[in-house]
C-alpha positions as CSV (number, residue, x, y, z in Angstrom):
1,M,112.9,105.5,80.4
2,K,112.2,104.0,83.3
3,T,109.0,102.5,83.5
4,P,106.5,103.1,86.4
5,S,106.8,100.4,88.3
6,R,110.7,100.7,88.4
7,K,110.2,103.8,89.7
8,Q,107.7,102.7,92.2
9,E,110.8,99.8,93.2
10,E,112.8,102.5,93.5
11,R,110.9,105.1,95.7
12,H,109.8,102.0,98.0
13,A,113.7,100.6,98.1
14,A,114.4,104.2,99.5
15,R,111.5,105.1,101.2
16,Y,112.2,101.8,103.4
17,G,116.1,101.4,103.4
18,G,115.9,98.4,101.0
19,R,117.0,97.1,98.0
20,R,115.3,96.4,94.3
21,T,116.1,92.9,93.0
22,P,116.9,93.3,89.5
23,G,115.3,91.4,87.0
24,S,112.9,90.4,89.9
25,G,110.1,89.5,87.4
26,N,112.2,87.6,84.8
27,G,114.9,86.4,87.0
28,V,115.5,83.5,89.8
29,I,115.5,85.7,92.6
30,K,111.4,87.3,93.0
31,N,109.3,89.8,95.1
32,D,110.9,93.1,94.0
33,V,112.4,94.9,96.7
34,R,113.6,93.4,100.0
35,T,114.5,95.0,103.4
36,A,115.9,93.7,106.6
37,T,112.8,91.9,107.4
38,D,110.6,91.9,104.9
39,S,110.1,90.9,101.1
40,W,107.9,93.2,99.1
41,E,105.7,92.8,95.6
42,L,104.9,95.7,94.3
43,K,101.9,96.4,91.8
44,I,101.2,99.5,90.4
45,T,97.9,100.7,88.1
46,D,96.1,103.6,86.7
47,A,92.8,101.8,87.4
48,K,90.3,102.1,89.6
49,Q,90.5,98.5,90.8
50,Y,92.9,95.8,90.9
51,A,92.4,92.3,90.9
52,L,94.0,90.3,93.7
53,K,94.7,86.6,93.2
54,C,95.5,84.5,96.4
55,E,97.7,82.4,93.9
56,D,99.7,85.9,93.5
57,L,99.9,85.9,97.5
58,L,101.0,82.9,98.2
59,K,103.9,83.0,95.1
60,A,105.0,86.1,97.1
61,E,104.7,84.6,100.6
62,K,106.7,81.3,99.2
63,Y,109.6,83.9,97.6
64,A,109.6,85.5,101.1
65,L,109.8,82.8,103.3
66,L,112.6,80.8,101.4
67,D,114.5,84.5,101.9
68,G,113.8,84.0,105.8
69,L,111.3,86.8,105.4
70,N,107.9,88.3,105.8
71,M,105.7,88.6,102.7
72,R,104.3,92.4,101.9
73,F,102.2,93.0,98.7
74,K,101.7,96.9,98.1
75,V,99.1,97.8,95.5
76,E,99.7,101.5,94.4
77,F,96.5,103.2,92.4
78,R,98.0,106.5,90.9
79,K,95.3,108.2,89.7
80,F,94.0,108.4,93.5
81,G,97.4,109.0,95.2
82,R,96.8,105.6,97.5
83,S,98.7,102.6,98.6
84,F,97.8,99.5,100.2
85,V,100.0,96.7,102.0
86,V,98.7,93.1,102.2
87,M,100.4,90.5,104.7
88,S,99.0,87.4,105.8
89,E,96.8,87.6,109.3
90,E,99.7,85.8,111.0
91,D,102.0,88.3,110.2
92,Y,99.4,91.1,111.3
93,L,99.0,89.3,114.7
94,V,102.7,89.4,115.4
95,M,103.1,93.1,114.9
96,E,99.9,93.9,116.8
97,E,101.5,91.9,119.8
98,Q,104.7,94.1,119.6
99,A,103.1,97.0,119.1
100,R,101.2,96.0,122.5
101,H,104.0,95.0,124.2
102,G,105.9,98.0,122.8
103,S,103.3,100.3,124.4
104,Q,103.2,98.8,128.0
105,A,107.0,98.7,128.1
106,E,107.1,102.6,127.1
107,S,104.1,103.2,130.0
């Protein structure tokens, strides 16, 4: 039987056109899903809170950067049907800038 985290990884990989990282929790290659541009660390909980630790974010970022990818950290709250994505402020500013230039090009 598939665990909730395995199901989350499969759904996420399918939705974003990525691939699961087999054995990501215990293997040499870390983070759970990779796309062409992003390395995702995924967490899932039935609780109403999640303890987000800087150490976990820095580890996910390190593994993403070693692969030349952007780090994304997703927390899914199953009971609430909500998910949130955490990224570095630098990555956010780059995305914002790209979106701004994209909307100006369409004008």
